[in-house]
C-alpha positions in Angstrom: 14.8 -23.9 -13.6 13.5 -27.0 -15.1 12.9 -26.8 -18.9 12.4 -29.1 -21.8 12.7 -26.6 -24.8 14.3 -23.5 -25.8 13.7 -20.2 -24.1 12.7 -17.0 -25.6 14.9 -14.0 -25.8 12.3 -11.9 -23.7 12.4 -14.6 -20.9 16.1 -14.7 -20.9 16.5 -10.7 -20.7 13.5 -10.2 -18.4 13.7 -13.1 -16.0 17.0 -15.1 -16.3 19.4 -12.2 -16.6 18.2 -10.2 -13.4 18.0 -13.4 -11.4 21.4 -14.5 -12.4 23.3 -11.3 -12.5 21.5 -8.7 -10.4 22.8 -8.9 -6.8 20.5 -8.8 -3.9 21.6 -7.7 -0.3 19.0 -10.0 1.4 19.7 -13.5 -0.1 22.4 -15.6 -2.0 21.0 -17.1 -5.1 22.3 -20.6 -6.2 20.9 -21.1 -9.7 20.3 -24.5 -11.0 19.0 -25.7 -14.5 17.9 -28.9 -15.8 17.3 -29.4 -19.5 16.2 -32.5 -21.5 14.8 -34.5 -18.8 11.2 -34.8 -17.7 10.0 -31.9 -15.6 9.2 -34.4 -12.6 12.7 -35.7 -12.6 14.2 -32.4 -12.9 12.2 -30.8 -10.2 13.3 -33.6 -7.9 16.9 -33.4 -8.9 17.0 -29.7 -8.3 15.3 -30.1 -5.0 17.9 -32.8 -3.9 20.8 -30.6 -4.9 19.4 -27.7 -2.9 18.8 -29.7 0.2 22.4 -30.8 0.2 23.5 -27.3 1.3 22.4 -26.7 4.8 22.3 -22.9 4.3 19.5 -23.2 1.6 16.3 -22.0 3.3 13.9 -21.8 0.3 13.7 -23.0 -3.3 12.2 -20.7 -6.0 10.9 -22.5 -8.8 11.0 -20.5 -12.1 9.5 -21.7 -15.3 10.7 -20.6 -18.8 7.1 -19.6 -19.9 6.3 -16.9 -17.7 7.4 -13.3 -16.8 6.6 -11.7 -13.5 4.2 -8.9 -13.7 2.4 -6.6 -11.4 -0.7 -4.5 -11.8 -0.2 -0.8 -11.6 -2.3 2.2 -10.4 -4.1 2.3 -13.7 -5.1 -1.5 -13.6 -2.6 -2.3 -16.3 0.0 -5.1 -16.1 3.5 -4.3 -16.4 6.7 -6.5 -16.1 8.7 -6.2 -12.8 12.1 -7.3 -11.8 11.9 -10.9 -10.7 14.3 -10.2 -7.9 11.4 -7.8 -6.6 8.8 -10.5 -7.2 11.0 -12.9 -5.3 11.5 -10.4 -2.4 7.6 -10.1 -2.2 7.1 -13.7 -2.0 9.9 -14.1 0.7 8.3 -11.3 2.8 5.0 -13.2 3.0 6.9 -15.7 5.0 4.7 -18.7 4.2 5.8 -22.4 3.7 4.5 -22.2 0.0 3.6 -19.2 -1.8 3.2 -18.7 -5.6 3.2 -15.7 -7.6 0.0 -15.2 -9.8 0.7 -15.7 -13.5 -1.0 -16.7 -16.6 -1.2 -20.3 -17.5 0.3 -21.3 -21.0 -2.6 -23.0 -22.7 -4.1 -23.5 -26.1 -7.4 -21.4 -25.4 -8.1 -18.5 -23.1 -5.8 -16.9 -20.6 -6.6 -18.2 -17.2 -4.3 -17.8 -14.2 -2.1 -20.8 -13.3 -4.0 -21.5 -10.0 -7.0 -23.9 -9.6 -9.5 -24.9 -6.8 -10.4 -28.6 -6.2 -13.8 -29.2 -7.9 -14.4 -31.8 -5.4 -15.7 -34.3 -7.9 -16.3 -37.6 -6.2 -15.5 -39.9 -9.1 -12.3 -38.3 -10.4 -9.8 -35.6 -9.7 -11.0 -32.3 -11.1 -9.9 -28.8 -10.8 -11.7 -25.3 -11.7 -9.3 -22.6 -12.9 -9.1 -19.2 -11.2 -10.4 -16.9 -13.7 -10.4 -13.5 -11.9 -7.9 -11.7 -9.8 -9.4 -11.6 -6.4 -6.9 -9.6 -4.4 -3.2 -9.8 -3.2 -3.2 -13.0 -1.1 -5.7 -15.9 -1.4 -5.6 -19.7 -1.0 -5.8 -22.2 -3.8 -5.6 -26.0 -4.0 -3.0 -26.1 -6.8 -1.1 -23.9 -8.9 1.6 -24.0 -11.6 5.3 -23.8 -10.2 6.2 -21.1 -12.7 7.2 -18.7 -9.9 6.9 -20.4 -6.6 8.8 -20.0 -3.3 8.8 -23.1 -1.0 10.6 -23.2 2.3 13.0 -26.1 2.9 10.9 -27.5 5.7 8.3 -28.6 3.1 10.8 -30.7 1.3 12.0 -32.2 4.4 8.6 -33.1 5.7 6.9 -34.3 2.5 8.4 -37.7 1.4 10.0 -38.3 -1.9 9.2 -38.4 -4.7 8.2 -34.8 -4.4 6.9 -34.2 -8.0 5.7 -37.5 -9.4 3.9 -37.3 -12.6 1.9 -40.8 -13.1 -0.5 -41.1 -15.8 -3.3 -40.1 -15.8 -2.7 -36.7 -13.9 -2.7 -33.1 -14.8 1.0 -32.4 -13.8 3.8 -32.9 -11.5 2.8 -29.6 -9.9 -0.6 -30.7 -9.0 0.8 -33.8 -7.5 3.2 -31.8 -5.4 0.7 -29.5 -4.1 -1.7 -32.4 -3.4 0.9 -34.3 -1.3 1.7 -31.2 0.5 -1.9 -30.5 1.5 -1.9 -34.2 3.0 0.9 -33.0 5.3 -0.7 -29.8 6.5 0.6 -27.2 4.1 -1.4 -24.7 2.3 -0.6 -23.0 -1.0 -1.4 -19.3 -1.0 -1.1 -17.0 -4.2 0.4 -13.4 -3.9 
């Protein structure tokens, strides 16, 4: 959990608490937090820490600005246990899979997933504005609730999460690098 600011009480109760204190019978969770350093450095440090343990098979990235939700039968969005959301991502059994969530931004409320706009003169991405189903490919996403298999970090060279200027974010740079090594990003 890389973060640079204070967290809300709602996030602590709905996300952090269940992830830390609700046991699961299908995985062992080793929480790591990094605060007060740039996101790119924090993500690399947390990944390096995780890879030192040969038992670690996946890394779940959780950002402090989202809460897992699920659409119910009435089409309404409701909060769900983050352990259930984690299990859903795990059962997809993909090298990289991200939960669909809303991006924190000044205007609008688009999802935190984008497609490459294929602009010849610069890097550009088009946001996903509509929910299109349970499982679909995208080019980049935020890492707010993203499960990544160990093999990805072992294959893609360091630094994994660089953020050189100009560039949208360390998340975008990570997924762009993964794509060069044959990994696809799917949203669930």
